[in-house]
N, C-alpha and C positions, 0 to 999 in steps of 0.2 A: 504493500500500500504506500509506504513512504517513497519508494522508487517511482511509483506512478504519479504521486503528487509533485515530486521534484521534476519529473519529465514534463508535466503540464505547465509548471512554472517556467521551465526553460522555453517551451514552445511559446508561451505568452510573451516572454522577453523578445524572442526572435521575431514574432509577428508584429507586435505593437511597440517594441522599443521601450517598455516600461522600466522604471526604476524599481528597486526592491520595495520601497514604500508603496508605490502605485500597485504592485502586484497584490499587496495586502488589501488594497481598496477595491480592486477590480480584477477579476480573472475570468478567462474564457472557459466555460464548462466544456468538458471533454466531448468531442464530436460536433461542437457548434461551429458555425462559420465565423470568419473574421468580422468584427464589428464594422459598421459603416462609418461610425463617428471617428474623426481623426483626433485622437487624444494627445498627439504631439503638439497640436495647436492650442490646446487647452488642458495642460497636464494636470492629472488628478492629484490633489493635495488634501490632506485631512482638514486643514483650516478652511479651505475653499468649500469643501463639501459641507462643513459645519455651517458656514455662512449661508450657503444655498438652502440648507435645511431650515434655518431660521426664517429666511425670506419666504420659503414655501408655505410656512404656517402663519405668517404675519399679515393681518388684514390691512397693514399700512400700504400695501400695493394697490388697494382699491380707492376710488374717489372719496367715499365716505367712511373708509376704514371699518367696513363691516364684513367684507368678503376676502378670504384668502384663497390660495390655490387649493388648500386642503378642504375648503368648504365643499368643493365638488369632487375632490379626489381624496377619499378617506383611506388611511392605511389599512383599516380593518376590513375593507371591502374591495381589496385589490386596487386601491387608489382610484375608485370611482364613487358614485353615490347610489343609494338604493331607495331613498325615500320619495323620489319623484322621477318621472320619465324624462323630463327635459331639464337642462341646467337652469339654476336660479342665480340671479345676480343681485346687484345693488338695488335698493328701493323696490324689492320684490319683483323685479323684472324677470321674465321667463324667456329663455333662449328657444331655439328651434331644434336642438339636438341633444341627445344623451351624452353625458360626459364619458369619454372612453377610459377604460382601465389603463393605468400607467405601469409598464414593466418592460424590461428588456429593450429599452429605447435605444441603446447603443447600436442595435442592429437595424434601426430604421433610418431611411434617408429622406422621408417625407412624413408629414404629420397632419393631424386633424382628419375628420371623416372624409373630407374632400381633397386632401393633399395640398391645401393652400399654403402650407409652410414647408419649406424645403431644407431646413436645418434646425437641429435641436436648440441651438443657441438663440434662435428667433421664435421658438414655439411659445414661450411664456408671454411674449409681446402681444400675441393674438388675444388671449383672454384679458390681459391688462387693459388693452385699448378698446375692447368691444363694448359698445354702449349698454348691452344687456347683460354683461358679466361684471367686470371690474370698473368700467367706465372711466378709466384714468389715462394719463399719458406719461411717457417715460421721463420727461423733463420734470414733471411734478413729483413723480416717485423719487427721483434722485434728490430733489430739494427736501423732501420729507425725511429721507434717510440721513442726509447731512445734518439735519436739525435734531435728530433723535439722540437720546442718551446712550443708546446701545450700539449703533452701527459703526461709528468711526473706529472703535477698537476692534471690531470684528473684521473690518476691511483691512486694518493694519496687520492683524494676524494672518490674513489670507494673502495680502499683496505686498507687505513690507512697508506700506505707507497708508495714510488715511484717506487717500483720494477716492471718492465715490463717483463712479461713472455708470452710464447706462450699460455699456458693454460689459464691465465687470459684474454688474448686477445680473444680467442675463446669463453670463457664463457661469457664475456661481450657482444659479438655479440649475443649469445644465449639469454641473458636477454632481449635485445631489440626485438628480433624475438618473444619471448614468449608473449610480450605485443600486438602483432598483432592479436587481437581477433575481428572477425566479427560476430556479433550476433544481429544487430539492423536493419535488413531489414524489408520490409513490411511483408514478410513471418513470421518473428519472432514476429511482432506485432499481426498478425493473430493468431499465436499459443498461444500467451499470452492473446488472446481474447480482444485485444485493437483496432483491426481493422477487417475488413472483406474483403474477396476476391470479385472481380467482378465476374459475371457469367462466363465470359471467362476465368479468372484466375482459378476459381474453377474447371472448366472442364479440364483445362490444368493440374491442380494438380491431378485430378483423373487419367488422362492418364499417367502422370508422375509416379504415384505410381504403375500403372499397368505394365508399360513397362521399367522403368528406375531405380526404387528405390532399386533394389537388388544390384546394383553396386554403385549408388549415394545415399547412405543411409542417411536419416535424423538422427540427425540435422547437421552433418558435411557435408553432401552431397557427401561423399565418403565412401566406405567400407574399405579404407586404404589398399586394397589388390592390387595385380598385375594381370591384366586380358588382354586377347587377345580380342580386340573388333572388329576384322574382317577387319582391315586396310590392304590393299595390301602393300607389302614392297616397300619402295622407293629405287629403284635400284642404285640411286646415293649415298645413305647413307648406305644401307645394314645393317640397325640397327635392331637387333633381340631382343632388350630389355633385360629383366632380365636374359636371358640365358647367356649373356656376363659375368654376375656376378657369377651365380651358376654353369655354364657349364652343366646344366641339360636340355636335349632336351624338357622336359615337360614345361619348362619356355620360350620356343621360342615364340616371338612376344607378350610376356606379359609386360605391362607397368603399372606404378602406376596409379590407378584411380584418376583423379584430382577432386578437389572440384568444384561444380557448383556455389558456392557462388560468387557473383560479376562477373558472367560469361559475363554479358553485356559489361564489360570493359576489360576482360582478353583475348581477341582474339590476335593473331590467335590461332586456336584450334588444339589439338592433340599433341603428343610428337614431331612431326616435323613441327608443325605449318602449315599444308597443307590446312586448311580451314579458311577462313576469316570471314564467317558469320554463325550464328546459323542455318539458313535454310540449308546450305550445310551439317552441322553436322547431322541434322535430315534426310536429303536425303540419307546420308551414311547408317544410321541405317535402313532405309526402303528399299533402293535399292542397296546399295553398299557393303554389307557384303561379305567378302571373307572367306569362311569356311576353317578351318584347324583342325587338331587333338587337338590343344590347345585352340580352341575358347571357350569363356565363354558359359556355358550351356544355358542361357536364350536367346542367339542369335542363337542357333541352329534352332529355329523356327522363321519364318519371323515376323517382326513387321509391322503391317498394320495401317497406318495413312493417312487419306485423307488430302487435302490441308488446310481445315478449322481446322482440329484437330492439324496439325502442328503449325498453327498460335496460337492456344490456348495453346499448350505446351510452345511456346516461351513467350507468355504473362505471364505464370506462372514463367518461368525462370527469367523474368525481376523483379519479386517480390523478388528475392534473392539479388538485388542490395542494398548495405548498404552504403549510402552516408556519414554516420557518420564515417565509417571506411575509405572510400576513401579520405575524406577531413579532417581527424583528424590532427590538427596542431601538436600533439605530435609525429607524424610519419614523418614530413617533414624535409627538410634540416636544420640541427641544427645551432643555432646562433654562437656556438663556432667556427665552420668552416667558417661561413659567415664573422665573425669579423677578423679572421686571414688571410683570402684570399681576403679581400677587397683591391682594388687598392688604394694606397695613393693619 
C-alpha cells in the first residue's frame, strides 16, 4: 500500500509539477484523468485555500450581505441546496435554475448549466454579479473586504502583503473549490478492489453502464458535455440552455451533464430542479423523453427498465455517496468567520 501511495504521489508531481505541500492539498485519484485546471498559474497554498474558504461562506460578497456562496451550495448536500428547486438570492429573488453540486471542479473547463463561464477563476463572478443571486459587483466587494477587520490579515497570509484585488479574491475562491474532491465512495473502494458490490448493486452497475454511462462517464460520472436529455420545456422559465450562450439552434435544450457522485444528497434533480426523487428521474428516462432534433443520440431509442431493475440502478447510484466528502471538516464553516461573528 505504501508503495502504491508513493507511486501516485510521484505521478502527481510529474503530471502537475506540484510541490510537496501542494500534493498534501490536492492529489489525482488513481485512474483519473489529468485535471483541466492549470494549477501552475494559481499554485495551491494552504493560506490561499483558507482565504477562499472564508470568502465562500461570507455573505459580504452579496449586495446586502445576506447571501453567501454556501447559501446555495451547502457542504452537507454535496454543495448544492435541497430546500427549493431554483436558486434564491438577495431580497428573496428567485433564479431560473437549480444550483449545481460542486465537486471535482479541477477536471472541468466550463461551468454553469449552460457553459457561460469558461474558467474556474471566473465562475464565482457569475453569481456575485447576477441580479437575482448576489446582486453585487467586484469593485464593491473589494472595497468591503478592504474595510473589514478580518480580510487584510488573511490576504497577507495568503499573498505576502495586504493588497486586496478582484483577481486575488476570485483565485482564492478557486483554490478552495479545487480542494472539493470526491473520490472515496463505496464505488471507489470497489474499483480499488477494497470492497465488493452486493448482487443488487452489481446488477445496477451493469444496467448503468448499458444505459447511462455514455453521458455519466466514469470516474467523474459526467462526460463534461452539454446534452439534451429529453426534458419538456418548463413554460414558466422558457430556458433553452446552452443556446442562450452560443445562439446556435443546435444547442437548444442542451444543459451541462451533472455528476452523479453524491446524487443521494444533491436533489432536487435536473437544471430546474423538477424532480425530487431518483425514481422520478428514472421514470423520465423510461417514459418521459420528449424527442427533438437536438436530443442526445442514445435517447433516440427507448430505455427499457422494469421496476426491479430501476431499484437496482438506484442501489448502484447510492454507492456513489462519499461521506468523507460530505462531512469533511475542512469544507465546513470556517473558524475565522465563526470567531468574528460570535455575539459578545
